[in-house]
MMTF fields as JSON, N, C-alpha, C and O atoms, coordinates in Angstrom:
{
  "mmtfVersion": "1.0.0",
  "mmtfProducer": "UNKNOWN",
  "numBonds": 403,
  "numAtoms": 404,
  "numGroups": 101,
  "numChains": 1,
  "numModels": 1,
  "chainsPerModel": [1],
  "groupsPerChain": [101],
  "chainIdList": ["A"],
  "bondAtomList": [4, 2, 8, 6, 12, 10, 16, 14, 20, 18, 24, 22, 28, 26, 32, 30, 36, 34, 40, 38, 44, 42, 48, 46, 52, 50, 56, 54, 60, 58, 64, 62, 68, 66, 72, 70, 76, 74, 80, 78, 84, 82, 88, 86, 92, 90, 96, 94, 100, 98, 104, 102, 108, 106, 112, 110, 116, 114, 120, 118, 124, 122, 128, 126, 132, 130, 136, 134, 140, 138, 144, 142, 148, 146, 152, 150, 156, 154, 160, 158, 164, 162, 168, 166, 172, 170, 176, 174, 180, 178, 184, 182, 188, 186, 192, 190, 196, 194, 200, 198, 204, 202, 208, 206, 212, 210, 216, 214, 220, 218, 224, 222, 228, 226, 232, 230, 236, 234, 240, 238, 244, 242, 248, 246, 252, 250, 256, 254, 260, 258, 264, 262, 268, 266, 272, 270, 276, 274, 280, 278, 284, 282, 288, 286, 292, 290, 296, 294, 300, 298, 304, 302, 308, 306, 312, 310, 316, 314, 320, 318, 324, 322, 328, 326, 332, 330, 336, 334, 340, 338, 344, 342, 348, 346, 352, 350, 356, 354, 360, 358, 364, 362, 368, 366, 372, 370, 376, 374, 380, 378, 384, 382, 388, 386, 392, 390, 396, 394, 400, 398],
  "bondOrderList": [1, 1, 1, 1, 1, 1, 1, 1, 1, 1, 1, 1, 1, 1, 1, 1, 1, 1, 1, 1, 1, 1, 1, 1, 1, 1, 1, 1, 1, 1, 1, 1, 1, 1, 1, 1, 1, 1, 1, 1, 1, 1, 1, 1, 1, 1, 1, 1, 1, 1, 1, 1, 1, 1, 1, 1, 1, 1, 1, 1, 1, 1, 1, 1, 1, 1, 1, 1, 1, 1, 1, 1, 1, 1, 1, 1, 1, 1, 1, 1, 1, 1, 1, 1, 1, 1, 1, 1, 1, 1, 1, 1, 1, 1, 1, 1, 1, 1, 1, 1],
  "groupList": [{"groupName": "MET", "atomNameList": ["N", "CA", "C", "O"], "elementList": ["N", "C", "C", "O"], "formalChargeList": [0, 0, 0, 0], "bondAtomList": [1, 0, 2, 1, 3, 2], "bondOrderList": [1, 1, 2], "singleLetterCode": "M", "chemCompType": "L-PEPTIDE LINKING"}, {"groupName": "VAL", "atomNameList": ["N", "CA", "C", "O"], "elementList": ["N", "C", "C", "O"], "formalChargeList": [0, 0, 0, 0], "bondAtomList": [1, 0, 2, 1, 3, 2], "bondOrderList": [1, 1, 2], "singleLetterCode": "V", "chemCompType": "L-PEPTIDE LINKING"}, {"groupName": "LEU", "atomNameList": ["N", "CA", "C", "O"], "elementList": ["N", "C", "C", "O"], "formalChargeList": [0, 0, 0, 0], "bondAtomList": [1, 0, 2, 1, 3, 2], "bondOrderList": [1, 1, 2], "singleLetterCode": "L", "chemCompType": "L-PEPTIDE LINKING"}, {"groupName": "GLN", "atomNameList": ["N", "CA", "C", "O"], "elementList": ["N", "C", "C", "O"], "formalChargeList": [0, 0, 0, 0], "bondAtomList": [1, 0, 2, 1, 3, 2], "bondOrderList": [1, 1, 2], "singleLetterCode": "Q", "chemCompType": "L-PEPTIDE LINKING"}, {"groupName": "ASN", "atomNameList": ["N", "CA", "C", "O"], "elementList": ["N", "C", "C", "O"], "formalChargeList": [0, 0, 0, 0], "bondAtomList": [1, 0, 2, 1, 3, 2], "bondOrderList": [1, 1, 2], "singleLetterCode": "N", "chemCompType": "L-PEPTIDE LINKING"}, {"groupName": "TYR", "atomNameList": ["N", "CA", "C", "O"], "elementList": ["N", "C", "C", "O"], "formalChargeList": [0, 0, 0, 0], "bondAtomList": [1, 0, 2, 1, 3, 2], "bondOrderList": [1, 1, 2], "singleLetterCode": "Y", "chemCompType": "L-PEPTIDE LINKING"}, {"groupName": "ARG", "atomNameList": ["N", "CA", "C", "O"], "elementList": ["N", "C", "C", "O"], "formalChargeList": [0, 0, 0, 0], "bondAtomList": [1, 0, 2, 1, 3, 2], "bondOrderList": [1, 1, 2], "singleLetterCode": "R", "chemCompType": "L-PEPTIDE LINKING"}, {"groupName": "ASP", "atomNameList": ["N", "CA", "C", "O"], "elementList": ["N", "C", "C", "O"], "formalChargeList": [0, 0, 0, 0], "bondAtomList": [1, 0, 2, 1, 3, 2], "bondOrderList": [1, 1, 2], "singleLetterCode": "D", "chemCompType": "L-PEPTIDE LINKING"}, {"groupName": "THR", "atomNameList": ["N", "CA", "C", "O"], "elementList": ["N", "C", "C", "O"], "formalChargeList": [0, 0, 0, 0], "bondAtomList": [1, 0, 2, 1, 3, 2], "bondOrderList": [1, 1, 2], "singleLetterCode": "T", "chemCompType": "L-PEPTIDE LINKING"}, {"groupName": "GLU", "atomNameList": ["N", "CA", "C", "O"], "elementList": ["N", "C", "C", "O"], "formalChargeList": [0, 0, 0, 0], "bondAtomList": [1, 0, 2, 1, 3, 2], "bondOrderList": [1, 1, 2], "singleLetterCode": "E", "chemCompType": "L-PEPTIDE LINKING"}, {"groupName": "PRO", "atomNameList": ["N", "CA", "C", "O"], "elementList": ["N", "C", "C", "O"], "formalChargeList": [0, 0, 0, 0], "bondAtomList": [1, 0, 2, 1, 3, 2], "bondOrderList": [1, 1, 2], "singleLetterCode": "P", "chemCompType": "L-PEPTIDE LINKING"}, {"groupName": "CYS", "atomNameList": ["N", "CA", "C", "O"], "elementList": ["N", "C", "C", "O"], "formalChargeList": [0, 0, 0, 0], "bondAtomList": [1, 0, 2, 1, 3, 2], "bondOrderList": [1, 1, 2], "singleLetterCode": "C", "chemCompType": "L-PEPTIDE LINKING"}, {"groupName": "SER", "atomNameList": ["N", "CA", "C", "O"], "elementList": ["N", "C", "C", "O"], "formalChargeList": [0, 0, 0, 0], "bondAtomList": [1, 0, 2, 1, 3, 2], "bondOrderList": [1, 1, 2], "singleLetterCode": "S", "chemCompType": "L-PEPTIDE LINKING"}, {"groupName": "GLY", "atomNameList": ["N", "CA", "C", "O"], "elementList": ["N", "C", "C", "O"], "formalChargeList": [0, 0, 0, 0], "bondAtomList": [1, 0, 2, 1, 3, 2], "bondOrderList": [1, 1, 2], "singleLetterCode": "G", "chemCompType": "PEPTIDE LINKING"}, {"groupName": "ALA", "atomNameList": ["N", "CA", "C", "O"], "elementList": ["N", "C", "C", "O"], "formalChargeList": [0, 0, 0, 0], "bondAtomList": [1, 0, 2, 1, 3, 2], "bondOrderList": [1, 1, 2], "singleLetterCode": "A", "chemCompType": "L-PEPTIDE LINKING"}, {"groupName": "ILE", "atomNameList": ["N", "CA", "C", "O"], "elementList": ["N", "C", "C", "O"], "formalChargeList": [0, 0, 0, 0], "bondAtomList": [1, 0, 2, 1, 3, 2], "bondOrderList": [1, 1, 2], "singleLetterCode": "I", "chemCompType": "L-PEPTIDE LINKING"}, {"groupName": "HIS", "atomNameList": ["N", "CA", "C", "O"], "elementList": ["N", "C", "C", "O"], "formalChargeList": [0, 0, 0, 0], "bondAtomList": [1, 0, 2, 1, 3, 2], "bondOrderList": [1, 1, 2], "singleLetterCode": "H", "chemCompType": "L-PEPTIDE LINKING"}, {"groupName": "LYS", "atomNameList": ["N", "CA", "C", "O"], "elementList": ["N", "C", "C", "O"], "formalChargeList": [0, 0, 0, 0], "bondAtomList": [1, 0, 2, 1, 3, 2], "bondOrderList": [1, 1, 2], "singleLetterCode": "K", "chemCompType": "L-PEPTIDE LINKING"}, {"groupName": "PHE", "atomNameList": ["N", "CA", "C", "O"], "elementList": ["N", "C", "C", "O"], "formalChargeList": [0, 0, 0, 0], "bondAtomList": [1, 0, 2, 1, 3, 2], "bondOrderList": [1, 1, 2], "singleLetterCode": "F", "chemCompType": "L-PEPTIDE LINKING"}],
  "groupTypeList": [0, 1, 2, 3, 4, 5, 6, 2, 2, 7, 8, 8, 2, 5, 1, 8, 2, 9, 10, 11, 1, 0, 11, 12, 13, 14, 0, 15, 16, 12, 6, 15, 13, 8, 1, 1, 5, 13, 14, 12, 7, 9, 17, 8, 13, 14, 14, 13, 12, 2, 2, 7, 1, 2, 6, 16, 10, 13, 0, 4, 16, 3, 1, 4, 1, 0, 13, 13, 1, 2, 14, 10, 14, 11, 12, 9, 0, 2, 12, 9, 18, 18, 6, 0, 6, 6, 3, 3, 17, 17, 6, 3, 17, 14, 9, 12, 17, 2, 12, 13, 9],
  "groupIdList": [1, 2, 3, 4, 5, 6, 7, 8, 9, 10, 11, 12, 13, 14, 15, 16, 17, 18, 19, 20, 21, 22, 23, 24, 25, 26, 27, 28, 29, 30, 31, 32, 33, 34, 35, 36, 37, 38, 39, 40, 41, 42, 43, 44, 45, 46, 47, 48, 49, 50, 51, 52, 53, 54, 55, 56, 57, 58, 59, 60, 61, 62, 63, 64, 65, 66, 67, 68, 69, 70, 71, 72, 73, 74, 75, 76, 77, 78, 79, 80, 81, 82, 83, 84, 85, 86, 87, 88, 89, 90, 91, 92, 93, 94, 95, 96, 97, 98, 99, 100, 101],
  "secStructList": [7, 7, 7, 1, 1, 1, 7, 7, 6, 6, 7, 3, 3, 3, 7, 1, 1, 7, 7, 7, 2, 2, 2, 2, 2, 2, 2, 2, 2, 2, 6, 7, 1, 3, 3, 3, 7, 1, 1, 7, 7, 6, 6, 6, 7, 7, 1, 1, 1, 1, 7, 7, 6, 6, 6, 7, 1, 1, 1, 1, 1, 7, 7, 5, 7, 7, 7, 7, 6, 6, 2, 2, 2, 2, 2, 2, 2, 2, 2, 2, 2, 2, 2, 2, 2, 2, 2, 2, 2, 2, 2, 2, 2, 2, 2, 2, 2, 2, 6, 6, 7],
  "xCoordList": [105.273, 105.773, 107.321, 108.311, 107.404, 108.58, 109.454, 108.956, 110.543, 111.556, 112.087, 112.435, 112.071, 112.546, 114.217, 114.839, 114.703, 116.475, 116.769, 116.09, 118.066, 118.581, 117.873, 117.781, 117.596, 117.107, 116.049, 114.953, 116.333, 115.158, 114.493, 114.57, 113.78, 113.471, 112.285, 111.553, 112.153, 111.093, 110.769, 109.747, 111.948, 111.739, 112.537, 113.727, 112.191, 112.669, 113.617, 113.133, 114.603, 115.454, 115.855, 116.354, 115.523, 114.977, 116.337, 116.607, 117.035, 118.48, 118.561, 117.605, 119.582, 119.576, 120.651, 120.487, 121.98, 123.193, 123.298, 122.86, 124.079, 124.089, 125.122, 126.069, 124.72, 125.662, 126.936, 127.218, 127.521, 129.354, 129.323, 128.372, 130.376, 130.329, 130.588, 130.614, 130.762, 130.569, 128.945, 128.429, 128.078, 127.173, 126.214, 125.229, 126.519, 126.124, 126.03, 124.927, 127.441, 127.473, 126.928, 126.798, 126.407, 125.675, 124.117, 123.716, 123.43, 122.382, 122.072, 121.019, 123.099, 123.688, 123.348, 122.202, 123.959, 123.575, 122.36, 121.928, 121.779, 120.845, 119.28, 118.181, 119.88, 118.558, 117.519, 116.448, 117.817, 116.977, 116.964, 117.762, 115.492, 114.748, 115.281, 115.876, 114.959, 115.058, 116.173, 116.441, 116.762, 117.357, 116.765, 116.434, 116.449, 116.114, 116.73, 116.726, 117.399, 118.384, 118.37, 117.879, 118.762, 118.508, 119.851, 119.778, 121.14, 121.742, 122.68, 122.434, 123.801, 124.752, 126.07, 126.23, 127.06, 128.537, 129.213, 129.168, 129.914, 130.572, 132.051, 132.778, 132.442, 133.888, 133.495, 134.384, 132.491, 132.099, 131.347, 131.279, 130.579, 128.735, 129.249, 130.062, 128.436, 128.244, 127.146, 127.1, 126.317, 124.838, 124.975, 123.972, 126.322, 126.14, 127.039, 127.36, 127.371, 128.336, 129.824, 130.645, 129.977, 131.735, 131.741, 132.158, 131.155, 130.554, 129.472, 128.755, 128.972, 127.663, 127.608, 126.802, 128.052, 127.883, 126.273, 125.878, 125.646, 124.386, 123.751, 123.203, 123.767, 123.477, 124.523, 124.253, 125.451, 126.732, 126.198, 125.417, 126.819, 126.271, 126.649, 125.881, 128.163, 128.762, 128.285, 128.62, 127.6, 127.131, 125.885, 125.167, 125.284, 124.817, 123.377, 122.531, 123.013, 121.868, 122.018, 123.091, 120.874, 121.123, 119.657, 118.51, 120.196, 119.075, 118.581, 119.145, 117.584, 116.871, 117.316, 117.246, 117.725, 118.302, 117.563, 117.293, 117.172, 116.492, 116.878, 116.545, 117.808, 118.911, 117.971, 116.817, 118.805, 118.314, 116.84, 116.249, 116.395, 115.049, 115.311, 116.439, 114.653, 114.643, 116.061, 116.324, 117.233, 118.216, 118.997, 120.129, 118.082, 118.433, 118.465, 119.502, 117.135, 116.764, 117.644, 117.98, 118.193, 119.062, 120.551, 121.184, 121.012, 121.869, 122.03, 123.038, 121.148, 121.579, 121.142, 121.482, 120.689, 120.614, 121.456, 121.868, 122.349, 123.377, 124.884, 125.733, 124.973, 125.722, 125.369, 126.249, 123.969, 123.638, 124.199, 124.68, 124.034, 124.585, 126.016, 126.458, 126.85, 128.59, 128.758, 129.841, 128.057, 128.383, 128.405, 129.2, 127.202, 127.22, 128.111, 128.506, 128.327, 129.834, 130.773, 131.219, 131.027, 132.6, 132.382, 133.12, 131.217, 130.879, 131.145, 131.743, 130.378, 130.448, 131.791, 131.993, 132.716, 133.882, 135.16, 135.988, 134.702, 135.476, 135.108, 135.913, 133.437, 133.532, 134.05, 134.939, 133.958, 134.364, 135.917, 136.417, 136.637, 138.046, 138.526, 139.516, 137.782, 137.686, 137.316, 137.723, 136.773, 136.198, 137.099, 137.08, 137.692, 138.997, 140.155, 140.605, 140.834, 141.672, 141.297, 141.834, 140.36, 139.962, 139.923, 140.352, 139.383, 139.89, 140.972, 140.473, 142.048, 143.2, 143.322, 144.111, 142.599, 142.77, 143.782, 143.891],
  "yCoordList": [67.327, 66.251, 66.15, 66.576, 65.736, 65.777, 64.177, 63.133, 64.511, 63.611, 62.782, 63.313, 61.517, 60.806, 60.48, 60.138, 60.612, 60.793, 61.355, 62.062, 60.784, 61.616, 61.097, 61.583, 60.274, 59.479, 60.073, 60.099, 60.653, 61.259, 60.422, 60.805, 59.228, 58.356, 59.056, 59.799, 58.715, 58.859, 60.546, 61.177, 60.825, 62.74, 63.286, 62.973, 63.8, 64.658, 66.017, 66.865, 66.232, 67.396, 68.187, 67.717, 69.27, 70.015, 71.091, 71.726, 71.238, 71.998, 72.821, 72.705, 73.554, 74.621, 73.722, 73.371, 73.291, 72.869, 71.418, 71.048, 70.57, 69.171, 69.113, 69.878, 68.056, 67.92, 67.501, 66.952, 67.696, 67.589, 66.072, 65.304, 65.819, 64.058, 64.371, 63.382, 65.37, 65.782, 65.641, 64.671, 66.659, 66.758, 65.301, 65.026, 64.619, 63.109, 62.483, 61.999, 62.122, 61.551, 61.686, 60.679, 63.188, 63.437, 62.511, 61.54, 62.914, 62.473, 60.678, 60.104, 60.206, 58.594, 58.548, 58.183, 58.781, 58.845, 59.018, 58.15, 60.011, 60.286, 59.729, 59.779, 59.003, 57.967, 58.976, 58.468, 60.342, 60.933, 59.596, 58.678, 59.992, 58.886, 59.881, 59.495, 60.771, 61.66, 62.807, 63.153, 63.352, 64.492, 65.004, 64.108, 66.191, 66.966, 68.299, 69.095, 68.207, 69.676, 70.103, 69.371, 71.127, 71.869, 71.978, 71.193, 72.793, 73.173, 71.798, 71.055, 71.479, 70.333, 71.116, 72.329, 70.138, 70.623, 69.841, 68.629, 70.333, 69.309, 69.216, 68.293, 69.85, 70.246, 69.292, 68.708, 69.31, 68.608, 67.752, 67.028, 67.782, 66.898, 65.753, 65.339, 65.014, 64.31, 62.927, 61.896, 63.581, 62.781, 62.448, 62.219, 62.37, 62.14, 62.673, 62.032, 63.746, 64.546, 64.494, 64.81, 64.048, 63.94, 62.527, 61.679, 62.242, 60.96, 60.518, 61.452, 59.387, 58.784, 58.578, 57.677, 58.965, 58.244, 58.069, 57.271, 58.991, 58.704, 57.281, 56.594, 56.905, 55.766, 54.356, 53.172, 54.799, 54.066, 52.807, 52.753, 51.417, 50.084, 49.799, 49.482, 50.074, 49.811, 50.648, 50.467, 51.416, 51.977, 51.727, 51.195, 51.982, 51.279, 51.8, 51.367, 52.525, 53.258, 54.071, 54.593, 54.12, 54.607, 55.603, 55.319, 56.881, 58.131, 58.08, 57.796, 58.337, 58.654, 59.725, 60.554, 59.939, 61.476, 61.812, 60.944, 63.4, 63.821, 65.042, 65.963, 65.196, 66.003, 67.063, 66.842, 68.26, 69.368, 69.918, 70.404, 69.718, 70.483, 71.786, 72.086, 72.831, 74.242, 74.558, 75.534, 73.843, 73.944, 75.4, 75.755, 76.013, 77.635, 78.257, 78.687, 78.449, 79.439, 79.106, 80.042, 77.71, 77.477, 77.996, 78.351, 77.951, 78.137, 79.69, 80.097, 80.416, 81.884, 82.381, 83.524, 81.872, 82.124, 82.236, 83.332, 80.789, 81.017, 81.836, 82.073, 82.199, 82.973, 84.415, 85.092, 84.842, 86.133, 86.47, 87.553, 85.201, 85.421, 85.691, 86.589, 84.55, 84.889, 86.267, 86.717, 86.486, 87.981, 89.107, 90.045, 88.808, 89.932, 89.901, 90.914, 89.046, 88.418, 89.43, 90.372, 88.778, 89.439, 91.435, 92.335, 91.412, 92.997, 93.908, 94.968, 92.944, 93.253, 93.18, 93.992, 92.212, 92.14, 93.446, 94.033, 93.445, 94.36, 96.281, 97.179, 96.226, 97.509, 97.351, 98.192, 96.765, 96.185, 96.642, 97.488, 95.992, 96.386, 97.842, 98.283, 98.557, 99.769, 100.648, 101.809, 100.35, 101.193, 101.15, 102.079, 100.315, 99.78, 100.417, 100.727, 100.7, 101.47, 102.975, 103.669, 103.21, 105.128, 105.213, 106.269, 104.09, 104.678, 104.285, 103.838, 103.985, 103.443, 102.435, 102.564, 101.43, 100.463, 99.267, 98.308],
  "zCoordList": [167.775, 167.98, 168.77, 168.176, 169.728, 170.988, 170.261, 169.841, 170.349, 169.871, 171.209, 172.264, 170.955, 172.393, 172.347, 173.352, 171.287, 171.157, 169.744, 169.001, 169.607, 168.202, 166.667, 165.539, 167.108, 165.477, 164.963, 165.525, 163.73, 162.966, 161.975, 160.808, 162.256, 161.221, 160.696, 161.35, 159.325, 158.876, 158.524, 158.257, 158.65, 158.42, 157.033, 156.988, 156.287, 155.289, 155.505, 156.255, 155.06, 155.072, 153.607, 152.585, 153.858, 152.866, 152.797, 153.817, 151.764, 152.003, 150.525, 149.757, 150.19, 149.231, 148.511, 147.342, 149.397, 148.452, 149.064, 150.153, 147.974, 148.08, 149.403, 149.583, 150.252, 151.625, 151.278, 150.212, 151.96, 152.267, 152.801, 152.654, 153.363, 153.729, 155.142, 155.875, 155.628, 157.565, 157.483, 158.037, 156.754, 157.092, 156.65, 157.335, 155.722, 155.194, 155.992, 156.246, 156.969, 157.986, 159.152, 159.849, 159.712, 160.753, 160.08, 160.721, 158.883, 158.454, 158.406, 158.686, 158.052, 158.335, 159.944, 160.204, 160.741, 161.89, 162.525, 163.283, 162.308, 163.07, 162.558, 163.11, 160.813, 160.618, 159.613, 159.281, 159.15, 158.41, 157.412, 157.223, 156.799, 155.977, 154.488, 153.482, 154.73, 152.699, 152.797, 153.947, 151.911, 151.752, 150.705, 149.928, 150.293, 148.906, 149.182, 150.121, 147.675, 147.505, 146.443, 145.584, 146.124, 145.227, 144.3, 143.355, 144.32, 143.782, 143.978, 144.928, 143.011, 143.355, 143.7, 143.559, 144.216, 144.772, 144.052, 144.26, 143.144, 142.354, 143.237, 142.868, 144.074, 144.547, 146.192, 146.812, 146.504, 147.917, 148.142, 149.136, 147.011, 147.463, 147.298, 146.471, 148.591, 148.66, 148.779, 149.449, 147.709, 147.495, 146.2, 145.524, 145.638, 144.293, 143.21, 142.209, 143.458, 142.449, 142.497, 141.635, 143.642, 144.18, 144.455, 143.666, 145.87, 146.105, 146.599, 146.958, 146.803, 147.194, 148.524, 148.757, 149.397, 150.849, 151.528, 152.378, 150.898, 151.502, 150.953, 151.815, 149.953, 149.392, 149.705, 149.502, 150.116, 150.075, 150.607, 151.556, 149.715, 150.316, 152.136, 153.044, 152.155, 153.354, 154.582, 155.753, 154.186, 155.595, 156.035, 155.188, 157.316, 158.46, 158.191, 158.973, 157.368, 157.274, 155.774, 155.47, 154.908, 153.633, 153.486, 153.831, 152.829, 152.771, 151.637, 150.58, 151.813, 149.806, 149.633, 150.54, 148.789, 147.939, 146.642, 145.811, 146.465, 145.517, 145.34, 146.087, 144.077, 144.013, 142.994, 142.626, 142.66, 141.767, 141.722, 140.757, 143.011, 143.227, 142.917, 143.31, 142.29, 141.995, 142.072, 142.775, 141.403, 141.012, 140.726, 141.053, 140.083, 139.307, 140.272, 140.777, 140.783, 142.146, 143.212, 143.938, 143.52, 144.466, 144.513, 145.508, 143.02, 142.665, 142.992, 143.568, 142.659, 142.481, 144.124, 144.428, 144.769, 146.127, 146.493, 146.871, 146.584, 146.901, 146.584, 147.443, 145.109, 144.597, 145.264, 145.796, 145.189, 145.787, 147.203, 147.536, 148.09, 149.486, 149.78, 150.497, 148.951, 149.291, 147.905, 147.529, 147.631, 146.834, 147.623, 147.673, 148.352, 149.56, 150.717, 151.295, 150.944, 152.054, 151.809, 152.465, 150.186, 149.927, 150.007, 150.407, 149.498, 149.407, 150.769, 150.951, 151.695, 152.962, 153.763, 154.665, 153.445, 153.786, 153.524, 154.219, 152.048, 151.619, 152.427, 152.672, 152.631, 153.326, 154.508, 154.637, 155.349, 156.991, 156.821, 157.562, 155.76, 155.641, 155.439, 156.022, 154.593, 153.651, 154.984, 154.94, 155.881, 156.855, 158.14, 158.947, 158.263, 158.826, 158.996, 160.099, 157.632, 157.244, 157.716, 158.58, 156.99, 157.151, 158.554, 159.019, 159.6, 161.004, 161.25, 162.282, 161.327, 161.259, 162.236, 163.172, 162.095, 162.775, 162.428, 163.192]
}
């Protein structure tokens, strides 16, 4: 499929975490049809948890939202990813102390 412009009409976007306000704005601008997400984001979620930007009647386009799909698995995947990132940073910090940097 070749896209002729930036509009992604009738597309479905699948993500592990509920989109934030900035990502939601990009989805509205590109006319995404549907977003399917797993884990809710109570702090910055803009698809219904904190705000509902994607379905706001004042927007020039509304996106269909399906949330909570495989939520426990998505939440665990995200937790594990950030756990690994923190461990990696700790190792790098310890290695740089040992090498005298």
